[in-house]
Every structure is written in C-alpha cells, then in structure tokens.
PyMOL Python script that loads the backbone (N, CA, C, O; Angstrom):
from pymol import cmd

cmd.read_pdbstr("""\
ATOM      1  N   MET A   1      -0.979 -13.217  25.485  1.00  0.00           N
ATOM      2  CA  MET A   1      -0.145 -12.909  24.341  1.00  0.00           C
ATOM      3  C   MET A   1      -1.016 -12.566  23.136  1.00  0.00           C
ATOM      4  O   MET A   1      -2.061 -13.175  22.905  1.00  0.00           O
ATOM      5  N   ALA A   2      -0.569 -11.602  22.397  1.00  0.00           N
ATOM      6  CA  ALA A   2      -1.255 -11.192  21.171  1.00  0.00           C
ATOM      7  C   ALA A   2      -0.412 -11.642  19.979  1.00  0.00           C
ATOM      8  O   ALA A   2       0.780 -11.921  20.109  1.00  0.00           O
ATOM      9  N   LYS A   3      -1.053 -11.705  18.831  1.00  0.00           N
ATOM     10  CA  LYS A   3      -0.363 -12.091  17.603  1.00  0.00           C
ATOM     11  C   LYS A   3      -0.681 -11.081  16.518  1.00  0.00           C
ATOM     12  O   LYS A   3      -1.765 -10.498  16.489  1.00  0.00           O
ATOM     13  N   ALA A   4       0.288 -10.879  15.618  1.00  0.00           N
ATOM     14  CA  ALA A   4       0.062 -10.005  14.473  1.00  0.00           C
ATOM     15  C   ALA A   4       0.812 -10.569  13.277  1.00  0.00           C
ATOM     16  O   ALA A   4       1.899 -11.130  13.414  1.00  0.00           O
ATOM     17  N   LEU A   5       0.215 -10.411  12.108  1.00  0.00           N
ATOM     18  CA  LEU A   5       0.821 -10.846  10.850  1.00  0.00           C
ATOM     19  C   LEU A   5       0.938  -9.617   9.959  1.00  0.00           C
ATOM     20  O   LEU A   5      -0.047  -8.929   9.694  1.00  0.00           O
ATOM     21  N   PHE A   6       2.152  -9.355   9.503  1.00  0.00           N
ATOM     22  CA  PHE A   6       2.427  -8.211   8.635  1.00  0.00           C
ATOM     23  C   PHE A   6       2.769  -8.709   7.239  1.00  0.00           C
ATOM     24  O   PHE A   6       3.476  -9.705   7.085  1.00  0.00           O
ATOM     25  N   LYS A   7       2.273  -8.027   6.237  1.00  0.00           N
ATOM     26  CA  LYS A   7       2.560  -8.358   4.837  1.00  0.00           C
ATOM     27  C   LYS A   7       3.480  -7.292   4.270  1.00  0.00           C
ATOM     28  O   LYS A   7       3.180  -6.099   4.325  1.00  0.00           O
ATOM     29  N   ILE A   8       4.624  -7.744   3.716  1.00  0.00           N
ATOM     30  CA  ILE A   8       5.579  -6.863   3.068  1.00  0.00           C
ATOM     31  C   ILE A   8       5.864  -7.422   1.679  1.00  0.00           C
ATOM     32  O   ILE A   8       5.298  -8.447   1.298  1.00  0.00           O
ATOM     33  N   GLU A   9       6.728  -6.765   0.925  1.00  0.00           N
ATOM     34  CA  GLU A   9       7.150  -7.314  -0.366  1.00  0.00           C
ATOM     35  C   GLU A   9       7.945  -8.597  -0.128  1.00  0.00           C
ATOM     36  O   GLU A   9       8.672  -8.684   0.862  1.00  0.00           O
ATOM     37  N   PRO A  10       7.826  -9.591  -1.003  1.00  0.00           N
ATOM     38  CA  PRO A  10       8.668 -10.783  -0.870  1.00  0.00           C
ATOM     39  C   PRO A  10      10.146 -10.387  -0.866  1.00  0.00           C
ATOM     40  O   PRO A  10      10.555  -9.445  -1.544  1.00  0.00           O
ATOM     41  N   LEU A  11      10.927 -11.121  -0.093  1.00  0.00           N
ATOM     42  CA  LEU A  11      12.352 -10.836   0.046  1.00  0.00           C
ATOM     43  C   LEU A  11      13.163 -11.862  -0.742  1.00  0.00           C
ATOM     44  O   LEU A  11      12.857 -13.054  -0.731  1.00  0.00           O
ATOM     45  N   ASP A  12      14.197 -11.380  -1.422  1.00  0.00           N
ATOM     46  CA  ASP A  12      15.101 -12.271  -2.148  1.00  0.00           C
ATOM     47  C   ASP A  12      16.268 -12.710  -1.274  1.00  0.00           C
ATOM     48  O   ASP A  12      16.972 -13.664  -1.604  1.00  0.00           O
ATOM     49  N   CYS A  13      16.468 -12.026  -0.180  1.00  0.00           N
ATOM     50  CA  CYS A  13      17.680 -12.179   0.615  1.00  0.00           C
ATOM     51  C   CYS A  13      17.346 -12.690   2.018  1.00  0.00           C
ATOM     52  O   CYS A  13      16.527 -12.104   2.725  1.00  0.00           O
ATOM     53  N   VAL A  14      17.986 -13.781   2.403  1.00  0.00           N
ATOM     54  CA  VAL A  14      17.799 -14.320   3.753  1.00  0.00           C
ATOM     55  C   VAL A  14      18.361 -13.334   4.780  1.00  0.00           C
ATOM     56  O   VAL A  14      17.840 -13.221   5.890  1.00  0.00           O
ATOM     57  N   GLY A  15      19.414 -12.630   4.407  1.00  0.00           N
ATOM     58  CA  GLY A  15      20.000 -11.634   5.295  1.00  0.00           C
ATOM     59  C   GLY A  15      19.015 -10.528   5.641  1.00  0.00           C
ATOM     60  O   GLY A  15      19.002 -10.032   6.767  1.00  0.00           O
ATOM     61  N   CYS A  16      18.191 -10.141   4.674  1.00  0.00           N
ATOM     62  CA  CYS A  16      17.170  -9.107   4.914  1.00  0.00           C
ATOM     63  C   CYS A  16      16.140  -9.621   5.925  1.00  0.00           C
ATOM     64  O   CYS A  16      15.707  -8.880   6.807  1.00  0.00           O
ATOM     65  N   ALA A  17      15.758 -10.873   5.796  1.00  0.00           N
ATOM     66  CA  ALA A  17      14.801 -11.469   6.731  1.00  0.00           C
ATOM     67  C   ALA A  17      15.389 -11.490   8.138  1.00  0.00           C
ATOM     68  O   ALA A  17      14.698 -11.182   9.109  1.00  0.00           O
ATOM     69  N   LYS A  18      16.657 -11.852   8.245  1.00  0.00           N
ATOM     70  CA  LYS A  18      17.326 -11.903   9.543  1.00  0.00           C
ATOM     71  C   LYS A  18      17.424 -10.505  10.161  1.00  0.00           C
ATOM     72  O   LYS A  18      17.285 -10.345  11.373  1.00  0.00           O
ATOM     73  N   LYS A  19      17.662  -9.508   9.327  1.00  0.00           N
ATOM     74  CA  LYS A  19      17.738  -8.121   9.795  1.00  0.00           C
ATOM     75  C   LYS A  19      16.407  -7.693  10.417  1.00  0.00           C
ATOM     76  O   LYS A  19      16.382  -7.059  11.472  1.00  0.00           O
ATOM     77  N   ILE A  20      15.302  -8.046   9.755  1.00  0.00           N
ATOM     78  CA  ILE A  20      13.969  -7.722  10.281  1.00  0.00           C
ATOM     79  C   ILE A  20      13.746  -8.441  11.609  1.00  0.00           C
ATOM     80  O   ILE A  20      13.311  -7.829  12.584  1.00  0.00           O
ATOM     81  N   GLU A  21      14.046  -9.745  11.647  1.00  0.00           N
ATOM     82  CA  GLU A  21      13.866 -10.524  12.875  1.00  0.00           C
ATOM     83  C   GLU A  21      14.652  -9.899  14.029  1.00  0.00           C
ATOM     84  O   GLU A  21      14.118  -9.720  15.123  1.00  0.00           O
ATOM     85  N   ASN A  22      15.905  -9.573  13.784  1.00  0.00           N
ATOM     86  CA  ASN A  22      16.745  -9.003  14.837  1.00  0.00           C
ATOM     87  C   ASN A  22      16.221  -7.660  15.321  1.00  0.00           C
ATOM     88  O   ASN A  22      16.238  -7.382  16.521  1.00  0.00           O
ATOM     89  N   GLN A  23      15.757  -6.827  14.399  1.00  0.00           N
ATOM     90  CA  GLN A  23      15.236  -5.498  14.766  1.00  0.00           C
ATOM     91  C   GLN A  23      13.993  -5.633  15.638  1.00  0.00           C
ATOM     92  O   GLN A  23      13.861  -4.929  16.639  1.00  0.00           O
ATOM     93  N   VAL A  24      13.090  -6.522  15.271  1.00  0.00           N
ATOM     94  CA  VAL A  24      11.843  -6.693  16.030  1.00  0.00           C
ATOM     95  C   VAL A  24      12.127  -7.356  17.378  1.00  0.00           C
ATOM     96  O   VAL A  24      11.516  -6.992  18.383  1.00  0.00           O
ATOM     97  N   LYS A  25      13.047  -8.323  17.413  1.00  0.00           N
ATOM     98  CA  LYS A  25      13.375  -9.019  18.667  1.00  0.00           C
ATOM     99  C   LYS A  25      13.941  -8.082  19.726  1.00  0.00           C
ATOM    100  O   LYS A  25      13.870  -8.389  20.916  1.00  0.00           O
ATOM    101  N   GLU A  26      14.498  -6.949  19.321  1.00  0.00           N
ATOM    102  CA  GLU A  26      15.063  -5.997  20.275  1.00  0.00           C
ATOM    103  C   GLU A  26      13.994  -5.321  21.130  1.00  0.00           C
ATOM    104  O   GLU A  26      14.300  -4.771  22.189  1.00  0.00           O
ATOM    105  N   LEU A  27      12.752  -5.359  20.677  1.00  0.00           N
ATOM    106  CA  LEU A  27      11.663  -4.726  21.426  1.00  0.00           C
ATOM    107  C   LEU A  27      11.305  -5.556  22.655  1.00  0.00           C
ATOM    108  O   LEU A  27      11.174  -6.777  22.576  1.00  0.00           O
ATOM    109  N   ASP A  28      11.150  -4.884  23.780  1.00  0.00           N
ATOM    110  CA  ASP A  28      10.729  -5.554  25.005  1.00  0.00           C
ATOM    111  C   ASP A  28       9.285  -6.017  24.840  1.00  0.00           C
ATOM    112  O   ASP A  28       8.421  -5.239  24.437  1.00  0.00           O
ATOM    113  N   GLY A  29       9.031  -7.267  25.148  1.00  0.00           N
ATOM    114  CA  GLY A  29       7.677  -7.810  25.051  1.00  0.00           C
ATOM    115  C   GLY A  29       7.464  -8.727  23.858  1.00  0.00           C
ATOM    116  O   GLY A  29       6.403  -9.340  23.737  1.00  0.00           O
ATOM    117  N   ILE A  30       8.455  -8.833  22.971  1.00  0.00           N
ATOM    118  CA  ILE A  30       8.330  -9.729  21.822  1.00  0.00           C
ATOM    119  C   ILE A  30       8.594 -11.157  22.284  1.00  0.00           C
ATOM    120  O   ILE A  30       9.665 -11.456  22.812  1.00  0.00           O
ATOM    121  N   GLU A  31       7.635 -12.020  22.090  1.00  0.00           N
ATOM    122  CA  GLU A  31       7.778 -13.434  22.431  1.00  0.00           C
ATOM    123  C   GLU A  31       8.455 -14.182  21.284  1.00  0.00           C
ATOM    124  O   GLU A  31       9.378 -14.967  21.500  1.00  0.00           O
ATOM    125  N   SER A  32       7.983 -13.929  20.061  1.00  0.00           N
ATOM    126  CA  SER A  32       8.597 -14.567  18.892  1.00  0.00           C
ATOM    127  C   SER A  32       8.335 -13.732  17.648  1.00  0.00           C
ATOM    128  O   SER A  32       7.355 -12.992  17.563  1.00  0.00           O
ATOM    129  N   VAL A  33       9.232 -13.871  16.696  1.00  0.00           N
ATOM    130  CA  VAL A  33       9.066 -13.229  15.386  1.00  0.00           C
ATOM    131  C   VAL A  33       9.618 -14.187  14.350  1.00  0.00           C
ATOM    132  O   VAL A  33      10.698 -14.754  14.518  1.00  0.00           O
ATOM    133  N   ARG A  34       8.869 -14.358  13.285  1.00  0.00           N
ATOM    134  CA  ARG A  34       9.285 -15.258  12.206  1.00  0.00           C
ATOM    135  C   ARG A  34       9.017 -14.556  10.881  1.00  0.00           C
ATOM    136  O   ARG A  34       7.905 -14.092  10.628  1.00  0.00           O
ATOM    137  N   VAL A  35      10.033 -14.482  10.048  1.00  0.00           N
ATOM    138  CA  VAL A  35       9.909 -13.860   8.731  1.00  0.00           C
ATOM    139  C   VAL A  35       9.895 -14.965   7.682  1.00  0.00           C
ATOM    140  O   VAL A  35      10.746 -15.855   7.697  1.00  0.00           O
ATOM    141  N   PHE A  36       8.933 -14.906   6.778  1.00  0.00           N
ATOM    142  CA  PHE A  36       8.826 -15.842   5.659  1.00  0.00           C
ATOM    143  C   PHE A  36       9.193 -15.067   4.398  1.00  0.00           C
ATOM    144  O   PHE A  36       8.333 -14.435   3.784  1.00  0.00           O
ATOM    145  N   PRO A  37      10.492 -15.115   4.003  1.00  0.00           N
ATOM    146  CA  PRO A  37      10.996 -14.242   2.938  1.00  0.00           C
ATOM    147  C   PRO A  37      10.237 -14.341   1.615  1.00  0.00           C
ATOM    148  O   PRO A  37       9.826 -13.317   1.070  1.00  0.00           O
ATOM    149  N   GLN A  38      10.044 -15.549   1.088  1.00  0.00           N
ATOM    150  CA  GLN A  38       9.399 -15.681  -0.225  1.00  0.00           C
ATOM    151  C   GLN A  38       7.923 -15.281  -0.198  1.00  0.00           C
ATOM    152  O   GLN A  38       7.372 -14.863  -1.217  1.00  0.00           O
ATOM    153  N   LEU A  39       7.292 -15.408   0.954  1.00  0.00           N
ATOM    154  CA  LEU A  39       5.876 -15.046   1.076  1.00  0.00           C
ATOM    155  C   LEU A  39       5.686 -13.574   1.418  1.00  0.00           C
ATOM    156  O   LEU A  39       4.598 -13.025   1.244  1.00  0.00           O
ATOM    157  N   GLY A  40       6.753 -12.935   1.909  1.00  0.00           N
ATOM    158  CA  GLY A  40       6.641 -11.540   2.316  1.00  0.00           C
ATOM    159  C   GLY A  40       5.754 -11.374   3.538  1.00  0.00           C
ATOM    160  O   GLY A  40       4.961 -10.435   3.614  1.00  0.00           O
ATOM    161  N   LYS A  41       5.888 -12.289   4.499  1.00  0.00           N
ATOM    162  CA  LYS A  41       5.072 -12.235   5.710  1.00  0.00           C
ATOM    163  C   LYS A  41       5.959 -12.257   6.946  1.00  0.00           C
ATOM    164  O   LYS A  41       7.008 -12.900   6.972  1.00  0.00           O
ATOM    165  N   ILE A  42       5.512 -11.540   7.965  1.00  0.00           N
ATOM    166  CA  ILE A  42       6.189 -11.498   9.248  1.00  0.00           C
ATOM    167  C   ILE A  42       5.148 -11.842  10.309  1.00  0.00           C
ATOM    168  O   ILE A  42       4.142 -11.146  10.449  1.00  0.00           O
ATOM    169  N   ARG A  43       5.394 -12.913  11.052  1.00  0.00           N
ATOM    170  CA  ARG A  43       4.463 -13.341  12.099  1.00  0.00           C
ATOM    171  C   ARG A  43       5.086 -13.040  13.460  1.00  0.00           C
ATOM    172  O   ARG A  43       6.226 -13.425  13.721  1.00  0.00           O
ATOM    173  N   THR A  44       4.345 -12.358  14.319  1.00  0.00           N
ATOM    174  CA  THR A  44       4.850 -12.005  15.639  1.00  0.00           C
ATOM    175  C   THR A  44       3.885 -12.458  16.735  1.00  0.00           C
ATOM    176  O   THR A  44       2.669 -12.500  16.544  1.00  0.00           O
ATOM    177  N   THR A  45       4.458 -12.790  17.869  1.00  0.00           N
ATOM    178  CA  THR A  45       3.708 -13.040  19.096  1.00  0.00           C
ATOM    179  C   THR A  45       4.313 -12.123  20.146  1.00  0.00           C
ATOM    180  O   THR A  45       5.533 -12.081  20.302  1.00  0.00           O
ATOM    181  N   PHE A  46       3.481 -11.395  20.863  1.00  0.00           N
ATOM    182  CA  PHE A  46       4.005 -10.380  21.768  1.00  0.00           C
ATOM    183  C   PHE A  46       3.062 -10.116  22.937  1.00  0.00           C
ATOM    184  O   PHE A  46       1.875 -10.435  22.887  1.00  0.00           O
ATOM    185  N   ASP A  47       3.621  -9.527  23.981  1.00  0.00           N
ATOM    186  CA  ASP A  47       2.863  -9.109  25.150  1.00  0.00           C
ATOM    187  C   ASP A  47       2.385  -7.679  24.895  1.00  0.00           C
ATOM    188  O   ASP A  47       3.182  -6.741  24.921  1.00  0.00           O
ATOM    189  N   ASN A  48       1.099  -7.518  24.650  1.00  0.00           N
ATOM    190  CA  ASN A  48       0.589  -6.196  24.297  1.00  0.00           C
ATOM    191  C   ASN A  48       0.521  -5.237  25.494  1.00  0.00           C
ATOM    192  O   ASN A  48       0.090  -4.093  25.351  1.00  0.00           O
ATOM    193  N   GLN A  49       0.941  -5.703  26.658  1.00  0.00           N
ATOM    194  CA  GLN A  49       1.091  -4.806  27.808  1.00  0.00           C
ATOM    195  C   GLN A  49       2.467  -4.136  27.796  1.00  0.00           C
ATOM    196  O   GLN A  49       2.681  -3.127  28.469  1.00  0.00           O
ATOM    197  N   LYS A  50       3.405  -4.712  27.016  1.00  0.00           N
ATOM    198  CA  LYS A  50       4.777  -4.195  26.965  1.00  0.00           C
ATOM    199  C   LYS A  50       5.128  -3.537  25.634  1.00  0.00           C
ATOM    200  O   LYS A  50       5.964  -2.633  25.590  1.00  0.00           O
ATOM    201  N   VAL A  51       4.501  -3.980  24.556  1.00  0.00           N
ATOM    202  CA  VAL A  51       4.823  -3.461  23.228  1.00  0.00           C
ATOM    203  C   VAL A  51       3.537  -3.355  22.402  1.00  0.00           C
ATOM    204  O   VAL A  51       2.637  -4.185  22.533  1.00  0.00           O
ATOM    205  N   THR A  52       3.461  -2.334  21.559  1.00  0.00           N
ATOM    206  CA  THR A  52       2.270  -2.139  20.727  1.00  0.00           C
ATOM    207  C   THR A  52       2.550  -2.557  19.282  1.00  0.00           C
ATOM    208  O   THR A  52       3.702  -2.694  18.871  1.00  0.00           O
ATOM    209  N   ILE A  53       1.492  -2.753  18.539  1.00  0.00           N
ATOM    210  CA  ILE A  53       1.634  -3.062  17.113  1.00  0.00           C
ATOM    211  C   ILE A  53       2.341  -1.903  16.415  1.00  0.00           C
ATOM    212  O   ILE A  53       3.145  -2.120  15.508  1.00  0.00           O
ATOM    213  N   HIS A  54       2.043  -0.686  16.831  1.00  0.00           N
ATOM    214  CA  HIS A  54       2.693   0.484  16.225  1.00  0.00           C
ATOM    215  C   HIS A  54       4.215   0.429  16.419  1.00  0.00           C
ATOM    216  O   HIS A  54       4.964   0.764  15.501  1.00  0.00           O
ATOM    217  N   GLN A  55       4.670   0.017  17.589  1.00  0.00           N
ATOM    218  CA  GLN A  55       6.103  -0.101  17.841  1.00  0.00           C
ATOM    219  C   GLN A  55       6.738  -1.193  16.964  1.00  0.00           C
ATOM    220  O   GLN A  55       7.864  -1.039  16.492  1.00  0.00           O
ATOM    221  N   ILE A  56       6.016  -2.280  16.753  1.00  0.00           N
ATOM    222  CA  ILE A  56       6.514  -3.360  15.895  1.00  0.00           C
ATOM    223  C   ILE A  56       6.599  -2.862  14.454  1.00  0.00           C
ATOM    224  O   ILE A  56       7.590  -3.107  13.766  1.00  0.00           O
ATOM    225  N   GLU A  57       5.559  -2.164  14.002  1.00  0.00           N
ATOM    226  CA  GLU A  57       5.570  -1.587  12.649  1.00  0.00           C
ATOM    227  C   GLU A  57       6.768  -0.666  12.468  1.00  0.00           C
ATOM    228  O   GLU A  57       7.451  -0.723  11.445  1.00  0.00           O
ATOM    229  N   LYS A  58       7.022   0.175  13.451  1.00  0.00           N
ATOM    230  CA  LYS A  58       8.130   1.120  13.382  1.00  0.00           C
ATOM    231  C   LYS A  58       9.461   0.376  13.258  1.00  0.00           C
ATOM    232  O   LYS A  58      10.331   0.788  12.490  1.00  0.00           O
ATOM    233  N   ALA A  59       9.624  -0.717  14.007  1.00  0.00           N
ATOM    234  CA  ALA A  59      10.854  -1.512  13.938  1.00  0.00           C
ATOM    235  C   ALA A  59      11.032  -2.112  12.541  1.00  0.00           C
ATOM    236  O   ALA A  59      12.149  -2.150  12.024  1.00  0.00           O
ATOM    237  N   ILE A  60       9.946  -2.579  11.930  1.00  0.00           N
ATOM    238  CA  ILE A  60      10.012  -3.132  10.570  1.00  0.00           C
ATOM    239  C   ILE A  60      10.386  -2.034   9.586  1.00  0.00           C
ATOM    240  O   ILE A  60      11.241  -2.234   8.723  1.00  0.00           O
ATOM    241  N   LEU A  61       9.750  -0.880   9.712  1.00  0.00           N
ATOM    242  CA  LEU A  61      10.033   0.243   8.812  1.00  0.00           C
ATOM    243  C   LEU A  61      11.482   0.704   8.912  1.00  0.00           C
ATOM    244  O   LEU A  61      12.055   1.151   7.918  1.00  0.00           O
ATOM    245  N   LEU A  62      12.080   0.601  10.092  1.00  0.00           N
ATOM    246  CA  LEU A  62      13.478   0.999  10.280  1.00  0.00           C
ATOM    247  C   LEU A  62      14.437   0.125   9.464  1.00  0.00           C
ATOM    248  O   LEU A  62      15.574   0.525   9.213  1.00  0.00           O
ATOM    249  N   THR A  63      13.990  -1.050   9.054  1.00  0.00           N
ATOM    250  CA  THR A  63      14.838  -1.934   8.236  1.00  0.00           C
ATOM    251  C   THR A  63      14.748  -1.576   6.755  1.00  0.00           C
ATOM    252  O   THR A  63      15.450  -2.161   5.930  1.00  0.00           O
ATOM    253  N   GLY A  64      13.880  -0.609   6.414  1.00  0.00           N
ATOM    254  CA  GLY A  64      13.758  -0.177   5.026  1.00  0.00           C
ATOM    255  C   GLY A  64      12.682  -0.894   4.232  1.00  0.00           C
ATOM    256  O   GLY A  64      12.635  -0.782   3.007  1.00  0.00           O
ATOM    257  N   HIS A  65      11.820  -1.626   4.914  1.00  0.00           N
ATOM    258  CA  HIS A  65      10.749  -2.363   4.234  1.00  0.00           C
ATOM    259  C   HIS A  65       9.400  -1.765   4.602  1.00  0.00           C
ATOM    260  O   HIS A  65       9.124  -1.515   5.776  1.00  0.00           O
ATOM    261  N   SER A  66       8.562  -1.537   3.599  1.00  0.00           N
ATOM    262  CA  SER A  66       7.241  -0.973   3.870  1.00  0.00           C
ATOM    263  C   SER A  66       6.246  -2.094   4.141  1.00  0.00           C
ATOM    264  O   SER A  66       6.385  -3.213   3.648  1.00  0.00           O
ATOM    265  N   ILE A  67       5.247  -1.762   4.936  1.00  0.00           N
ATOM    266  CA  ILE A  67       4.209  -2.725   5.309  1.00  0.00           C
ATOM    267  C   ILE A  67       2.996  -2.493   4.429  1.00  0.00           C
ATOM    268  O   ILE A  67       2.501  -1.370   4.329  1.00  0.00           O
ATOM    269  N   HIS A  68       2.513  -3.559   3.786  1.00  0.00           N
ATOM    270  CA  HIS A  68       1.351  -3.455   2.909  1.00  0.00           C
ATOM    271  C   HIS A  68       0.046  -3.681   3.670  1.00  0.00           C
ATOM    272  O   HIS A  68      -0.973  -3.063   3.359  1.00  0.00           O
ATOM    273  N   SER A  69       0.077  -4.561   4.659  1.00  0.00           N
ATOM    274  CA  SER A  69      -1.121  -4.812   5.451  1.00  0.00           C
ATOM    275  C   SER A  69      -0.713  -5.495   6.745  1.00  0.00           C
ATOM    276  O   SER A  69       0.402  -6.000   6.880  1.00  0.00           O
ATOM    277  N   LYS A  70      -1.658  -5.498   7.705  1.00  0.00           N
ATOM    278  CA  LYS A  70      -1.409  -6.183   8.967  1.00  0.00           C
ATOM    279  C   LYS A  70      -2.734  -6.755   9.484  1.00  0.00           C
ATOM    280  O   LYS A  70      -3.815  -6.224   9.228  1.00  0.00           O
ATOM    281  N   VAL A  71      -2.601  -7.844  10.211  1.00  0.00           N
ATOM    282  CA  VAL A  71      -3.755  -8.468  10.837  1.00  0.00           C
ATOM    283  C   VAL A  71      -3.351  -8.809  12.263  1.00  0.00           C
ATOM    284  O   VAL A  71      -2.346  -9.488  12.474  1.00  0.00           O
ATOM    285  N   SER A  72      -4.113  -8.351  13.235  1.00  0.00           N
ATOM    286  CA  SER A  72      -3.802  -8.702  14.626  1.00  0.00           C
ATOM    287  C   SER A  72      -4.881  -9.629  15.148  1.00  0.00           C
ATOM    288  O   SER A  72      -6.049  -9.534  14.771  1.00  0.00           O
ATOM    289  N   THR A  73      -4.462 -10.526  16.022  1.00  0.00           N
ATOM    290  CA  THR A  73      -5.404 -11.476  16.613  1.00  0.00           C
ATOM    291  C   THR A  73      -5.247 -11.512  18.101  1.00  0.00           C
ATOM    292  O   THR A  73      -5.957 -12.256  18.779  1.00  0.00           O
TER     293      THR A  73
END
""", "prot")
cmd.dss("prot")
cmd.show_as("cartoon", "prot")
cmd.util.cbc("prot")
cmd.orient("prot")
C-alpha cells in the first residue's frame, strides 16, 4: 500500500470534506481517505497497482478544490 498527503485550502464546510472523501473513495484501489477540513489536508492510502496519484488528484479537482502540494510515501 502507498500513502499520499494532499494540501488544499482549509475548508469551512464539513459537507465539502465529505464530498471529497466520497469522490476519492469511488476510485478502485483506495484503501482509505481522510479529509481534515480545518487543516486543508487529505490523507490517502491506496494500492498503487490499481490507482495512481494522478487519478486521485483528478478526483479531488473534480470536487472544485485545487491542490497546493502533495507528498507520497
């Protein structure tokens, strides 16, 4: 399993965080996704044989939030 941390703008709305979580969870290979609204961070664990970081980024962007930085481990 691989991990990635994405930095976005802090969110004021719990609904926005849930929207991001749901969008990313739809991708095949996502083990877990956790959004920290006030910190503006999204932590993911995924099978990099099934899904790429680029696909995860695209799912986040589809929710209308831009990514400021990412760190994969």
